[in-house]
C-alpha positions in Angstrom: -15.0 1.3 -20.8 -18.1 1.7 -22.8 -18.5 0.1 -26.2 -17.2 2.5 -28.9 -17.1 0.6 -32.2 -19.0 2.2 -35.0 -18.5 3.1 -38.7 -16.2 6.0 -37.9 -13.9 3.8 -35.8 -13.9 1.1 -38.5 -12.8 3.7 -41.1 -10.0 4.9 -38.9 -8.8 1.4 -38.1 -8.7 0.6 -41.8 -6.8 3.8 -42.6 -9.6 5.5 -44.5 -9.9 8.4 -42.1 -7.5 10.2 -39.8 -7.4 9.5 -36.1 -7.5 12.3 -33.5 -4.0 11.4 -32.4 -1.3 9.3 -33.9 2.0 8.5 -32.0 4.4 8.0 -35.0 7.1 5.4 -35.3 7.6 4.4 -31.7 9.1 1.1 -30.6 6.1 -0.9 -29.5 6.4 -3.2 -26.5 4.1 -6.0 -27.5 3.0 -7.9 -24.4 1.2 -10.6 -26.5 4.1 -11.6 -28.7 7.1 -10.5 -26.7 8.2 -8.4 -29.7 9.7 -5.0 -30.1 8.7 -3.4 -33.4 8.3 0.1 -34.9 4.8 1.2 -35.7 2.2 4.0 -35.3 -0.5 4.0 -32.6 -3.8 5.5 -33.7 -5.9 6.9 -30.9 -9.6 8.0 -31.1 -11.5 9.2 -28.0 -9.1 7.6 -25.6 -9.1 4.2 -27.4 -6.4 2.6 -29.5 -8.0 1.9 -32.8 -5.0 0.4 -34.6 -1.2 -0.3 -34.5 0.5 0.0 -37.9 0.7 2.9 -40.4 -1.7 5.7 -39.7 -2.3 9.4 -40.3 -3.7 11.7 -37.6 -5.2 15.1 -37.1 -2.3 15.5 -34.5 0.9 13.5 -35.0 3.7 13.2 -32.5 7.1 11.8 -33.5 8.2 8.9 -31.2 11.2 7.8 -33.2 13.7 6.0 -31.0 11.4 5.9 -28.0 9.8 2.8 -26.5 6.0 2.8 -25.9 4.5 0.3 -23.4 1.1 0.0 -21.6 0.6 2.1 -18.5 1.6 0.3 -15.2 -0.9 -1.2 -12.7 -0.4 -1.1 -9.0 -2.4 -4.2 -8.1 -2.7 -3.4 -4.4 -2.2 -0.2 -2.4 -3.5 1.8 0.5 -3.7 5.4 -0.7 -3.9 6.5 2.9 -0.4 5.2 3.6 1.1 7.8 1.3 0.0 10.6 3.7 -1.3 12.7 0.8 -4.9 13.2 0.0 -5.8 10.6 -2.7 -6.0 12.9 -5.8 -2.5 14.4 -5.1 -1.0 11.0 -4.7 -2.5 9.6 -7.8 -1.0 12.5 -9.9 2.4 12.0 -8.4 2.5 8.3 -8.9 0.9 8.8 -12.4 3.9 10.9 -13.4 6.1 7.9 -12.7 4.1 5.7 -15.0 1.3 4.2 -13.0 -2.1 4.6 -14.7 -4.2 2.1 -12.8 -4.6 1.7 -9.1 -6.4 -1.0 -7.3 -7.1 0.5 -3.9 -8.0 -1.1 -0.6 -9.2 1.7 1.7 -9.2 -0.4 4.8 -7.1 2.2 6.7 -9.8 4.8 6.2 -12.6 2.2 6.9 -11.0 1.1 10.2 -11.0 4.7 11.4 -14.3 6.1 9.9 -16.2 3.1 8.4 -18.2 3.7 5.3 -17.5 7.5 5.6 -13.8 6.7 5.0 -14.5 4.5 2.0 -16.8 7.1 0.5 -14.2 9.7 0.9 -11.7 7.7 -1.1 -14.3 7.0 -3.8 -15.2 10.7 -4.0 -11.7 12.1 -4.0 -10.5 9.8 -6.8 -13.5 9.9 -9.2 -12.0 12.7 -11.4 -8.4 11.6 -11.3 -6.3 11.1 -14.5 -6.1 7.4 -13.8 -8.1 4.2 -13.5 -9.0 4.0 -9.8 -10.6 0.8 -8.7 -11.6 0.1 -5.1 -11.8 -3.1 -3.1 -14.3 -3.1 -0.2 -12.4 -3.7 3.0 -13.1 -7.2 4.2 -11.8 -7.1 7.8 -12.9 -4.0 9.7 -11.6 -4.7 12.3 -8.8 -7.0 11.0 -9.4 -9.4 13.9 -12.4 -9.5 16.3 -10.5 -8.3 19.4 -9.0 -5.2 17.7 -9.7 -1.7 19.0 -10.6 0.3 15.9 -13.1 3.0 14.9 -15.8 1.1 13.0 -17.2 -2.3 12.1 -18.2 -3.4 8.6 -20.3 -6.6 8.2 -21.7 -8.1 5.0 -24.9 -6.1 5.2 -22.9 -2.8 5.3 -21.0 -3.8 2.1 -24.1 -4.6 0.0 -24.5 -1.0 -1.2 -21.1 -1.1 -2.9 -21.9 -4.0 -5.2 -23.6 -1.6 -7.7 -20.7 0.9 -7.8 -18.9 0.7 -11.1 -15.4 1.1 -9.6 -15.8 -1.5 -7.0 -13.9 -4.7 -8.2 -14.5 -6.9 -5.2 -13.5 -7.7 -1.6 -10.3 -6.3 -0.1 -7.5 -8.3 1.5 -8.9 -11.0 3.8 -6.7 -10.7 6.8 -8.7 -12.8 9.3 -7.2 -16.1 8.2 -8.5 -18.1 11.2 -12.1 -17.0 10.2 -11.5 -18.3 6.7 -9.9 -21.6 7.8 -12.6 -22.2 10.4 -15.4 -21.2 7.9 -16.8 -18.7 10.4 -20.3 -17.6 9.5 -19.6 -13.8 9.4 -16.7 -14.3 7.1 -18.7 -16.7 4.9 -21.3 -14.0 4.4 -18.7 -11.6 3.1 -17.1 -14.2 0.8 -20.4 -15.3 -0.6 -21.4 -11.7 -1.3 -18.4 -11.1 -3.5 -17.9 -14.6 -4.9 -18.7 -13.4 -8.5 -16.2 -10.6 -8.2 -12.6 -10.4 -7.1 -11.4 -11.3 -3.6 -7.9 -10.3 -2.4 -5.9 -12.2 0.2 -3.5 -11.5 3.0 -1.6 -14.7 3.7 2.1 -15.1 3.1 3.2 -17.8 5.6 0.7 -20.7 5.2 1.4 -24.0 6.9 0.5 -27.5 5.6 -2.6 -27.3 3.4 -3.7 -23.9 4.7 -3.0 -22.3 1.3 -5.3 -24.7 -0.5 -8.1 -24.1 2.1 -7.6 -20.4 1.8 -7.8 -20.5 -2.1 -10.8 -22.8 -1.9 -12.7 -20.1 -0.2 -12.5 -18.0 -3.4 -9.5 -15.8 -2.5 -7.5 -15.2 -5.6 -4.5 -13.0 -4.7 -2.0 -12.4 -2.0 0.6 -9.6 -1.5 2.1 -10.8 1.8 4.6 -13.4 0.5 8.2 -12.6 1.7 10.0 -15.5 0.1 10.0 -17.4 -3.2 9.0 -20.5 -1.3 5.9 -18.9 0.1 5.0 -17.4 -3.2 5.3 -20.6 -5.2 3.2 -22.5 -2.6 0.4 -20.0 -3.3 0.8 -20.1 -7.1 0.5 -23.9 -6.9 -2.7 -23.4 -5.0 -4.0 -21.4 -7.9 -3.5 -17.9 -6.5 -2.0 -14.9 -8.1 1.0 -13.4 -6.2 1.4 -9.6 -6.0 5.1 -8.9 -5.4 5.4 -6.1 -3.0 8.0 -3.4 -2.9 7.0 -0.5 -0.7 8.7 1.7 1.8 9.0 -0.7 4.7 8.1 -4.1 3.2 10.6 -5.0 0.4 9.9 -8.5 -0.9 10.8 -8.2 -4.6 14.4 -9.3 -4.5 13.8 -12.5 -2.7 10.8 -13.6 -4.8 12.2 -12.5 -8.2 15.6 -14.1 -7.5 13.7 -17.4 -6.9 11.7 -16.9 -10.1 14.9 -16.4 -12.1 16.8 -19.3 -10.5 13.9 -21.8 -11.0 12.9 -20.5 -14.4 9.3 -20.0 -13.1 6.7 -18.6 -15.5 5.8 -15.1 -14.6 2.2 -15.1 -15.7 0.9 -15.7 -12.1 2.8 -12.7 -10.7 2.2 -8.9 -10.6 3.5 -5.9 -8.8 2.2 -3.8 -6.0 3.4 -1.1 -3.5 1.0 -1.7 -0.6 2.4 1.2 1.4 4.8 3.7 -0.1 5.6 7.2 1.1 5.6 10.1 -1.2 9.4 10.8 -0.7 10.2 7.3 -2.0 7.8 7.6 -4.9 9.5 10.9 -5.9 13.0 9.5 -5.5 12.6 6.0 -6.8 9.5 5.8 -8.9 6.3 3.8 -8.3 5.6 0.5 -10.1 8.3 1.7 -12.5 10.8 1.0 -9.6 9.5 -2.6 -9.3 9.8 -3.2 -13.0 13.4 -1.7 -13.1 14.5 -3.8 -10.1 13.0 -7.0 -11.6 15.0 -6.4 -14.8 18.2 -5.8 -12.8 17.6 -9.2 -11.1 17.3 -11.1 -14.4 13.7 -10.8 -15.6 13.6 -9.8 -19.3 12.4 -6.2 -19.9 9.3 -7.3 -21.7 8.4 -9.9 -19.1 8.9 -7.4 -16.3 6.6 -5.0 -18.1 4.0 -7.7 -18.5 4.1 -8.3 -14.8 3.1 -4.6 -14.4 0.5 -4.6 -17.2 -1.0 -7.7 -18.9 -0.8 -10.1 -16.0 -2.5 -8.0 -13.3 -5.1 -6.8 -15.9 -5.9 -10.4 -16.7 -6.1 -11.3 -13.0 -8.6 -8.5 -12.2 -10.5 -9.0 -15.5 -9.7 -5.5 -16.7 -10.1 -6.5 -20.3 -9.5 -3.0 -21.7 -6.2 -2.5 -20.0 -2.7 -3.9 -20.0 -1.7 -3.9 -23.7 -1.1 -1.9 -26.8 -3.7 -3.2 -29.3 -6.9 -2.2 -31.0 -9.7 -1.8 -28.6 -7.5 -1.2 -25.5 -7.6 2.0 -23.6 -4.8 4.4 -24.6 -2.9 4.4 -21.3 0.6 4.6 -22.5 4.1 5.2 -21.3 6.9 6.7 -23.4 10.2 5.3 -22.3 13.6 6.8 -23.2 15.4 3.7 -21.9 13.7 0.3 -21.8 15.9 -1.5 -19.3 16.2 1.4 -16.9 12.4 2.1 -17.3 13.0 5.8 -17.7 9.5 7.3 -18.0 9.6 10.3 -20.3 5.9 10.9 -20.9 2.5 9.4 -19.7 -0.8 9.2 -21.6 -4.1 8.4 -19.9 -7.0 7.8 -22.3 -4.8 9.2 -25.1 -4.0 12.5 -23.3 -0.9 13.7 -21.6 -1.1 14.0 -17.8 -1.9 17.6 -16.8 -0.7 19.3 -13.7 -3.2 19.0 -10.8 -3.9 22.0 -8.8 -4.1 21.3 -5.1 -7.5 21.9 -3.6 -8.4 22.0 0.0 -11.9 20.6 0.6 -14.1 21.2 3.5 -14.4 17.9 5.4 -16.8 17.0 8.2 -16.0 16.0 11.8 -16.3 12.3 11.0 -13.2 12.6 9.0 -11.2 15.3 11.0 -12.1 14.7 14.6 -10.9 11.1 15.1 -8.4 11.2 18.0 -10.2 10.4 21.3 -7.8 9.1 24.0 -8.5 8.6 27.6 -4.9 9.6 28.5 -3.6 10.2 32.1 -0.1 11.4 31.5 3.4 10.1 32.0 2.3 7.4 34.4 0.8 5.5 31.5 4.3 4.3 30.5 5.0 2.4 33.7 6.2 -1.1 33.0 6.7 -3.1 36.3 9.1 -6.1 36.2 9.8 -8.5 39.0 13.1 -9.7 37.5 15.7 -8.6 34.9 14.3 -10.8 32.2 11.4 -9.8 29.9 10.0 -10.4 26.4 11.5 -8.2 23.8 9.9 -7.4 20.4 12.6 -7.4 17.7 12.6 -5.6 14.4 13.6 -7.3 11.2 15.4 -4.8 8.9 13.7 -4.1 5.5 10.7 -6.2 6.6 7.5 -5.7 8.4 7.9 -9.1 10.0 9.1 -9.3 13.6 10.8 -11.7 16.0 11.0 -11.8 19.8 12.5 -13.6 22.7 13.1 -13.3 26.5 16.2 -11.2 27.2 17.9 -9.6 30.1 17.0 -6.0 30.5 17.6 -3.2 33.0 15.3 -2.9 36.0 15.3 -0.3 38.8 12.9 -0.2 41.8 10.7 -2.9 40.1 10.4 -0.9 36.8 11.8 -1.5 33.4 14.5 1.1 32.5 14.9 1.8 28.7 18.3 2.3 27.1 19.7 2.6 23.6 19.2 -1.1 23.0 15.9 -1.8 24.7 13.2 0.9 24.3 9.7 1.3 25.5 6.8 1.0 23.1 3.2 1.8 23.8 -0.1 1.7 21.9 -3.2 3.7 23.1 -6.7 3.2 21.8 -7.7 6.4 20.1 -11.2 6.0 18.8 -13.6 5.6 21.7 -11.9 6.8 24.9 -11.7 3.3 26.3 -8.4 3.9 28.1 -7.0 0.6 26.8 -3.2 0.6 26.3 -0.4 -1.9 25.7 3.1 -1.2 27.0 6.1 -3.3 26.1 9.8 -3.5 25.1 11.2 -3.2 21.6 14.7 -3.7 20.2 15.9 -2.2 16.9 15.0 1.5 17.0 18.0 2.5 19.0 16.6 6.0 19.9 18.7 8.1 22.3 17.1 11.0 24.2 13.8 11.1 22.4 10.7 9.6 21.0 8.7 9.2 17.9 4.9 8.7 17.6 2.2 8.2 15.1 -1.6 7.8 14.8 -0.9 5.7 11.7 -0.9 2.2 13.2 -2.1 -0.5 10.9 -4.8 -1.4 10.7 -6.8 -0.1 13.6 -4.7 3.1 13.7 -4.4 3.6 17.3 -1.7 5.9 18.7 1.7 4.2 18.8 4.9 5.7 20.4 8.4 4.5 21.0 11.3 6.1 22.9 14.0 5.8 25.6 12.3 7.9 28.3 8.8 8.6 29.6 9.1 12.4 29.4 9.6 12.5 25.7 7.1 9.7 25.0 4.5 11.7 27.1 5.2 14.8 25.2 4.8 13.0 21.8 1.4 11.6 22.8 0.2 15.0 24.0 1.4 16.6 20.7 -0.6 14.2 18.6 -3.7 14.6 20.7 -3.5 18.4 20.3 -3.1 18.3 16.5 -5.7 15.5 16.1 -3.3 13.0 14.6 -0.1 12.8 12.6 3.6 12.0 13.0 5.9 13.6 15.5 9.5 13.5 16.6 10.5 14.7 20.1 14.1 15.3 20.9 14.9 16.0 24.5 15.1 19.7 25.1 13.6 20.7 21.8 10.1 21.4 20.6 8.3 18.5 18.9 8.6 18.5 15.1 5.2 17.4 13.7 3.4 16.5 10.5 -0.3 16.9 11.3 -2.5 14.4 9.4 -5.9 16.1 9.8 -7.8 13.6 7.7 -8.6 10.6 10.0 -5.1 11.0 11.5 -3.9 9.4 8.3 -3.7 12.0 5.6 -3.3 15.7 4.9 -4.5 18.2 2.4 -1.1 19.9 2.3 0.9 19.9 -0.9 3.1 17.0 -1.8 6.1 19.4 -1.7 5.4 20.4 1.9 4.7 16.8 3.0 7.9 15.5 1.3 10.1 18.2 2.9 8.5 17.8 6.3 8.8 14.1 6.3 12.4 14.3 5.0 13.4 16.4 8.0 11.5 14.2 10.4 13.2 11.0 9.1 16.6 12.7 9.3 15.9 13.7 12.9 14.9 10.1 13.8 18.1 8.8 12.2 20.1 11.4 14.1 18.5 10.1 17.3 19.9 6.7 16.5 17.3 4.9 14.3 19.3 2.8 11.8 19.4 4.2 8.3 17.9 1.1 6.7 14.7 1.6 8.8 11.9 3.9 7.8 11.0 5.0 11.4 7.3 5.8 10.8 6.2 3.0 8.5 8.1 0.5 10.6 6.5 1.8 13.8 3.0 1.7 12.1 3.2 -2.0 11.4 4.2 -3.0 14.9 0.5 -2.8 16.0 -0.9 -5.1 13.2 -1.8 -8.5 14.7 -2.1 -10.4 11.4 1.6 -10.3 10.5 4.1 -12.7 12.2 5.5 -13.1 14.6 4.7 -10.7 17.5 2.8 -7.4 17.7 1.7 -4.9 20.4 -1.9 -3.8 20.6 -4.0 -1.8 23.1 -4.8 -5.3 24.6 -1.1 -6.1 25.1 1.6 -8.1 23.4 0.2 -10.6 20.9 1.7 -13.9 19.5 0.4 -14.0 15.9 1.3 -17.6 15.1 -0.2 -19.0 18.3 -3.0 -16.5 18.4 -2.7 -15.5 22.0 -1.9 -12.5 24.2 0.9 -12.7 26.8 
């Protein structure tokens, strides 16, 4: 925010002149003093010039309503919402989020700098503060099969961009701990800015080493014990509550139990689908849930405002006080966090008209698979025992063990308990694929597939028979990426994601309704209700999250860093 103090501002602050807008007699949530008090908020050119008694050219009565700073999502991937960025920002904005710290590593892993530039361009006129972290790990690990590579030299051009805050989540933990030269070049380049982490399950002194490298945040903590270990190492923990990964209850319960100060914690969504945003809220949901678990309302609001603003050095955001940007939420109920109205730079959010933009082939022609049909799913087994990848409900973590499975004529035979899962490289026609066994989807007579497969975004499919899995793959090749559900004997039901195989320009209403039907169909086929089928599927190919993953190179042991 540019410097705006002058004689006019001084006179307004002193009550000698009227402000453009005054919100009258609201109950102010003061994040500095932990107070609730009644006062006016004077706003001039999008800036709060005073809190007290003021007159305005326009005055709005806020009697009986709470006013707090706009919420900050401290880490998210806009691509994971399926909507084009500007549509998503508006929908989340209506739920009270006015600042988004975006890591476009999904787009970058598919389309490189073109993907990052698309996110920057599509968000520059949004009614929100959109900051971007430059993806650090493209690919996330050296062996990954993704669409592009970004090294330190590729990143240099972004240093002068006003909305670039720093380096995105550093997933390649071994490269950090081993002080690999390529990683050091990236860390040095952004050392004076912010550097986000991706840890969660550090052993021994690894958290200290990771923090020593200059990495300041982490959103991957699943337990209070992991979170407090990182806070002790000087890191700032972003408590994640998305569609698939739900870590808030475990961490906040620990905070309450141990009376841990909250000033080293913030909130993020990471990956959250539009239907969940519409039904639950966005960061407002995190705040509400934290209150329900025992955090005081003002402290929970600070975790969504002042604390992340301080962490990311956003000095003009996160509070209601003179000199802060007038990003404000009007709440009808403080404890339930019922957002009645949203102001960005002192103006109410306006309806955003959907606009379809013409995009080049680099963003729309991204599915290139050397695919040879149903035979690709063959999984030979010499005995009735094999490694099985196991889902963990409400988590993106996995487990796995050797189990007894069905075998016929030397081939694995899927059933309701043990299903086939496959990942196909989709960027460069390499023909690489991984085929394995998964437990937890419980699909009967069908398959689901997606070109959203974090972070390399290869095509991933799961099902109980080769015919439906083949049909699902062919469907996504034909539509150039998306989600699909195939039920035996029926036509595929598909949500095309024409932008990089990750997003669509369709309206949020259409996406929400299509996705609702697809999820219902997946659940009707047997997928447990507590599992989001598509987001859960998408994370099974990400080899930086414990304990096991499947990639185009085969099954991967994350903790022991080996294929098997």
